N, C-alpha and C positions, 0 to 999 in steps of 0.2 A: 181104961178100956183100950183095947188094941183094934184098930181098923186095918184089915188086910186088903191091899190093893194089888191088882195084877195088870201089867201093861205089856203091850206087844210093840216091838220095833220092826217095822216093815220098810225094807229098802227095795225099791223096784228095779227093773232092768236098766233104767236110765241113771241108776245110782242116786235116786232121790229118796228122802226120808219122809214118811207120812207123819203128820202131826194133826192134832185136834185143837182148834181155836175155840175156846169156851168163854161164855159170858155167864158168870155165876155170882149171884147175890151182889150185882153191881160192879164186879171186878172182872178184868180180862185176863185169861190165862192161856198160854200155849203149852201144850203137854203132849205126851204120848197117848195113844189110844188104849183104852182099857177101863177098868173100874173095880168096884168092890166085890170081894169074895162073899158068896152067900152060904148059909148053913147047909151042910151036906154036899158041898161042891168042892172038887179039886181045883187046883190053880189052873191047870190046862183047860179044863172044862169051863171055868170061869172066863178065861180069855176068849175061848170060842164063842161063848154066849154073848159076851160084851161086843165083839165085832159084829155078830149078827144083829143084836139089838141096835147098835149105834150106826152101822153102815150097811146092814143087810148083806154082809160079806162073810162067806165061809173061808176059814184060814186053816193052815197047818201050823201047829206050834212046833218050833224047832228047838234050838239049844237054849238052855238057861243062860242068862247074861249076868244078872246081878240080883242080890237080895239086900235090902237095907241092913247095914251093920252098925248103925248109930241111932241115938234117940232123935226122932223127929215129931214134934208136936203138930197136930192137925191145924191147918190154916183156917178151918171153919168151926172147930170145936176144941177148946183148950183142954177138955177132959179126955181127949183121945190121942193116943200115940199112933203114928202111921208106920206100917210095915209094908213096903212095896217090893214086889217080885217082878222081874223083867225077863221076857223071853224074846228071841228073834222069832218072827212069824213070816209066813209066805201066803199070799193070796191064792186061793184055789180057783178063782174065777175073776172076770173083769170087775172093776169097781164101778158101781152104777149110781152111787150118790153123787150129787154135784160136788166137784172139787173146785176150790177157789184159787185165785192167783195171788191174792194178798191177804194179810191177817185180818181176822174179824170182819169178813165181808158177808154179813148176814143178810139173807133175803127177807122179804116181808113175812113169809110163813115162819121162819126161824124167830123173827122178832115177836110174832104172835105167841109162839111157844114160850118165849121168855116172859112175856106179859102174864101168861097163865101159870107157869111153873117156877119162875124166878131163875131159870137157867136155859141155855141153848148152846148148840155147838155147830161147827162146820169143819170141813177137812181140807187139807192142802198138802202137796208135796213141797219140800224144800230141796233145792238143788244141792248136791254134795258140796260144791265149792262155797256155798253160802251158809251151810249148816254149821252151827256152833252152840255151845252151852248157853251163851248169852241170849240166844233166840228162844230159849225154853224158860218157863216161868217158875216152876216148882223146884225146890232145893234138891230133892232126890233125883228128879229128871235131869237136872244140870250135870250131876255126877255121871249118870248113865250116858248122856250125850257125849261127854268127854271120853268115856270108855268105848263107845261106838266108833268115834273118830280114831282113837288109838288102835283099835282092832282092825280097822279097814284102811290103814295108811298104805 
């Protein structure tokens, strides 16, 4: 089975990169914002939906950046291959969800969500000079982080 994931790279005016810090099934992951493509949905519509669901944020989807071009097994289900598609995105309004200053800084409400659903997330910006592939958890995201750095030197 193939699991299609769509992610957005948001770089703000201060040249900071938005990431999601997630606690999933007892593991900590720093990744780009986005999620799974649903049946009947295009990749750009998926990304817009994911940003609204996760951050209550309307975005404009800009240029395509990368699509996975190698085999990547899912970290959560060995029966799935992951195909990830990345776009640059721009916020169309101010971000209203709480942004954190340090990784995995979950508040009590987010911890309660984890207790109920087995996963939770929070968001933060990483300053450009601090951003690197090593700060990102997932293998495909690491490749994309390197591409972002390369394209914006």
